[in-house]
N, C-alpha and C positions, 0 to 999 in steps of 0.2 A: 648280287648278294654279297660277293667278296668285298666289294668296295664299301658298302654301307652296313653289312651285317657282321655277325660273329659266330663262332662255332659253339655248339652245345652237343656234347657226346659224339663229336665227329661229324655232326650235321650242321651245315650253314643255315642260320636263321636270321631273320630281321627282328630286332627287339620289339616287344609289344608296344613300347613307348613310341618308337619310330613309325610303326604301322599305324598307330592311332593318329600321329601327326599327319601322315600322308592321307589317311582316310578322312581326317578332318578337313583337309583341303578340298577333297571331292564334295563333301557335304556342304561346306560354306559356299563354294563356287556355284553349285547347282541351286542352292537356296536363294542366293542373290540373283541368279539368272531368272528363276521363276518369277520373282517380284518384278524385275526389270522388263521381262518379256510381256507381261500383261499390259504394260503401257506402250512398249515399243511396237509390238505387233499390231495393236489396235490403231495406233497413231500413224504409222508409216507403212504398214502392210506386212504380210507374212514373208514375202520374198526378200524385202530389204532387211528384215529382222534376221533371216537366215544368213544373209551375206555379212552382216555385221558380226554375228556370232562366229562365222567361219574365220574372219580376220583375227578376232580376239583369240580363238582357239589356236591358230597357227603361231601367234606371238607367244603364247604360253608354252607350246611344244618346244620352241627354240630355246626358251629359258631352261626348260628341263634338260634339253640335250647338252647344254654347256654347264650343267649343275656340278658343283664340286663339294656340296654338303647337303645334308638332309633338309636344312632350312631353305636352301636355294631350290632344291627339288620341290619343296612345299610351295614356294612362291610361284614357280612355273606351273605346277599342277593346279594351283588356285586360279590362275589366269586362264589356263586351258579349259578347266571345268566350267568356268564362267561362260566361255564361248560355247562349249559343248552343251551346257544347260540351256542356253538360248535356243540352239538348234533342236534339242530334245523336247523343249516345250512347244516349239512352233510346228515341228514336223508332223505329229499326229493330227493337229488341227488343219494344217495345209492339205494333207493327203485326204482327210475326210471331206473337205470342202471342194476338192477338185475331182476326185475319182467318182465314176458312176456308182449308183447305189448297189448294182449287181456285183461290182468288183471292189466295193469299199472295204469289206472285211478282209479280203485277200491282200489288198494293198497295204492295209494297216498291219496285218500280220507279218508282212515282209520286213517291217522296220526292225524287229527285235533281235534277230539271230545272226544275220550275215556279218555285221561288224564285230560281234563278240567272237565268232569263230576265227575270222581273219586275224584279229588281235592275238588270240591264243596261238595260232599257227606261227605268227611272227615271233612270239616269245619262244616257241619251241625251236624254230629255225636258228635263233640266236644262241641256243645252248650248244650248238655244234662249233661255235667259235670259242677259242681259248684265249683271245687277246683281251687286254684290259678294257677295250671299248665295246665289247660285245653287248653290254647292257644298254648302250645308246641306240642300238638298231631298232628295238621296238618303239623307242621314244620318237625317233625321227620319222618312222613310218606313220605315226599318228597324224602327220601333216597332210597325208594323201587324201583321206575322206573329206575334211573341211575344204581342201583345195578343189576337189571335184564338185562339192556342193556350191562353192562360190562361182565356179565357172558355169555350172549348169543353171544356177539362178540368174546369172548375168546374161546368158545367151539363149537358153532353150526354154526354161520353165516360165509359164505365165504367172501373173499375180492371182491370188484366190478370187474367184468370181463372187463368193459370199462377201468378202471384204469390200469389193466394189459396190455390191448391192446395198450393204450397210451404209456406205458413203453416198448412196443415191447416184451411182455412176453405172447405169444399166448397159449402155452401149459398150463400155469397156469390159463389163462382165461377160457380155456375149462374145466379144473378141477373145477373151481369156479362154472360154470354153472351146471356141473354134481353134485357137492356137494349140490347145492340148489334144483335141480330138480330130483336127483337120478342118479345112475351110468348108467342106461340104457337110459338116455336122450341123444339124438343126438344133441350135442351142435354146430354142424357145421353150420346150417342155422342161428342160433342166432349170432354166431361169425361173419359170413360173413356179415350180415346186419349191425352189429355194426362197424366192420372194414371198410365196404364200406363207412359209414358216415364219419369216420375219414379220409379215403383216399380222398374223395371228398372235405372235408374241407381243407386238406393240399394242394390240387391242387389249391385252391382259396385263401389260406391264404397269408397275406402280411408279416408275421413275424413268431416268434417262440412261439405263443400262450401266449403272454404277456398280462398284464392287459390292455394295451392301445388298443388291438384288440377288446375289449368289446365295445369300443366307435367308431369303424370303421365299415362301412357298409360291409356286411349285418348284422354283429353282433350287431351294434347299434340298429337296429330295434328289434332284439330279446331281447336285454337288456331292451329296453324301454317297450316292452310288458310285460315282467316278472315284472319289477318294478311297472308299472301301475296296474297290476293285484293285487299285494299285497297292493299298496297304496289304492286301492279301498276298502279294508277291513277297513282301518283307516278312510277314507273319508266318508264312508256310516254310520259309527257309531257303529261298533262292540264292541269297547272298553266300550261303555256305556252299551250295552245289556249284554255282556259277563262278564265284569269286575265289573260293578257297580250296577248290577240288585238288589241284596239283599240289598245293602246299600241304593239305591234309594227307594226301598219298605219301608225300615225302616223310612227314612225321610218323606215319603209320608203318613205314618200312617197305613200301611197295617198290619193287624193282622198276627202274625207268618211270618214275612218277609223272613226268611231264608228257612222255609219249602216251602213257595210259590215259592221261587226262585228255589228250587230243582225240583219242578214239571215242571217249565219252562225249566230247563236244561235237564230234562228227555225227554221232547218233542223235544228239540234240538237234542238229541241223535237219536231219531226216524227220524228226518229230515236228519241227516247224513246217516242213514241206507238206507233211500230212495234214496240217491245219488248214492249208490253202483250200483243200477240198471240203474238209469237215466243217469249217467255219460258216460256209454258206449252205451246206446240205443238212448238217445237224443243228446248227444254230449256236449263237453265243451262249445262251443260258445253259443249255444241256451240256455243252463242252466245259463251261466254267464249273458248274456244280458237280458234274460227274468227275471231272479231273481233280478237283479239290478233295472230293471224298476218297478217291483212290490214293492220292498222294498223302493225305492225312493218315490213312490206314497203314501205309508203308512206313511212316516215320518210326513208330515204336518197334516195328519189325527190324528195321535197319539198326536202331539203337540197341535192341536186345541181342542181335547177333554179334555186334561189335564188342559187346562185353566179354564174349567168350575168349577173345584175344588169342586165336590160333591162326595158323596160315590159311586153313580152309575157311575159317570165319572171315578173314580179311578179304579173300577172293569173293566170297558171297556178298560181303558188304560193298565192294567195288562194283559188282554186277548190279546189285539193287540200286545203288546210287545212279548208275547209268540208266537204268529203267526209269527211275524217278525223274531224271533230267529229261528223258524222252517224253514222258507224260506231261511234264511242266511246259515244255515248248509246244506240244501239240494242243494244249488246252489253255491254261491260265496265262502262260507267257505270250501267246498270240492274241487271245481274246481281250486281254486287258487294254491293249492299244485300240482295238475296235470299239470297245465300250467307251473309252476315254474320248474318242473322236466323234462318237455318234450321240451320246446321251445329252451333252450340254445344249442349251438353246443357241441358235446361230449368233445372236448379238453378244452373248455372254460366253461363247465357247472358249475364247482365249483366256479370259479371266478365270473361268472355272478350271481350266486345265492348269493355269498358273497356281491357283490355290491348291490343286491336287499335288503339284510338284513340290510346293512348300511343305505340305503335310507328309508326303512321301520322303522328302529329304530329311525331315526331323526324325522320322522313324528309322530310316536307313542309317542316320548318324548314330543313333543308339545301338543299332545292330553292329555297325562297323567298329564302334568303340569297344563293344563287349566281345566281339569275335576273337581278337588276338589274345585277350585275357582268358577266354574259355578254352581256346584250342592250343595255344602255345605250350610246348613241353616244359618251359620254365615257369608257367603259371598254373592255371587250373588243370590243364592237360586232359580235357574231357574226351578228346578224340571223337570217335563216332557217336559217343553218348550225347553229343551236343544236339542231336536231333530231338531229344526229349524236350529240350527248351522250346523248340518250335512246335512240338505237338500240342502243347497246352493251349496256345491261342488259335490253333488251326481248327479245333473242334467247334467253338462258337462261331468261327468264321464260316464254316460250312452251313450252319443254320441261317446265318444272315443272308448268304448268297441264295439259299433255297427260297426264302420268303420274300426277299427284297430285290433281287436282280431281274429286270425285265428282259424280254426277247426283242431285239431290234433288227433281226435279219429281214432284209428285203423291204424295210420301211423307209419311205422318204422322210426328209426332215420335217416336212409339213405334217405328215401323219404322226410322227413322234411328238411334234408340238401339240397337236390336238389331244393326244392321249395323256400327256402330262398335264395339260390344262384341265382335262376332264377328270383327273385324279384316278385313272384306271389302275386297279391293283396290278402289281408286277406280274403275278402268275396268269393274268388274263390278257397280257399284251399280245400274245401270239394269235389268239382267236378274235380279238376285238375288231369290229368293223367300223372304220372311220366314216364320218358323214360329210366331211368337207372335201371339196375339190379345189385345186388351185384356181380354176377359172372363177368359181363362186367367191372365193376369198378376195381375189384381185378386183372383182366387180363390186365388192362391198356387200355381197349377199351371203351372210353367214348362215349356213344351214346347220341347225343344231345349237343348243344353248350351252356351248362349251365354256363360255365366259363365266357362267354362274354355277357350273357343275361342281 
């Protein structure tokens, strides 16, 4: 902050312009990565895409580490987020295609929180250093996660079995399942379920799995659900709670703002851990809808209390923001990744997720560009009142999720494929009885007229 910022009323701040420049690097990098990943992952495989993203990310981190100006920091962050964006686009797809259906939700929920908290702890640890290079510590530590991903992908992780099946390489798909689950694992049933979903999709597809199919029914419905699930994160205000918590505490006059923020982040980790059990027992739909309703209700309460502008009100605001963060990580924050990995069709999964990342990046760009203007003391200085901005879109969002979000808990990809092809209403997914079996599909004996439903 001292190297790139300036003082306002005795508090070091980074100018709104410089924050917008750096936030712009994040948005542009992830946006470009989302487009690239759709081609890269489908052509060369999920594993190779992650390895390429890791190399690019490490290169960008090194540029940031040696940065001497905001523009150099921008360039390094742009390259790093390009690599990060590739990994971020591929990871949910890869996990959903490799994990067993009974553990799919838990594995996808694990993606969201660990890295965020470790990053914030690194920043907190660097505050105890008083030398001029303290700000470089969090930057260079960013090289560790992509390094681990690169080594794991190159030595331990198998390629996605679904990708092998799409490429008509069934023997390699079986080996991939066995490599992940052990040599004694019977990969037959898993292969049959995945292959059945691909066969059903091909029976009803209008083309050769091009990008345009993501905008044709029934895939348009699936694309919309995934996009809206991730937009929900932006609309409900996660960028304020997750990205600006410590900064807001500092501007609001909280003692030891970074330390208090770490406590809030630790509680968010506990929230994510709670989701591991809830996501399979309660289900994605109930967690998402219930969580969004509770968080939306809390937003005007937080904003109203912050208006009082007293020490007691500040403490209550901090406490409520912590509770809000816990709820977010236990519900929407965890479920969004599960929905994003499960809803798209097998052959269009990476393209659908790439389109989702493009849309999410555009929305996050708007939020990130507005955030410094709305919160900075030298600009609008809304402080805690900024939550009213997020309350407005959160209300219609809750209605959308209630009427349009299906339950995917415990469903194989073949079952989900049948239900989407049959145009089953979202609120009936949980009780719907599927009529197809993998054996029947693979034998070419379609039971039920799902193609014309």
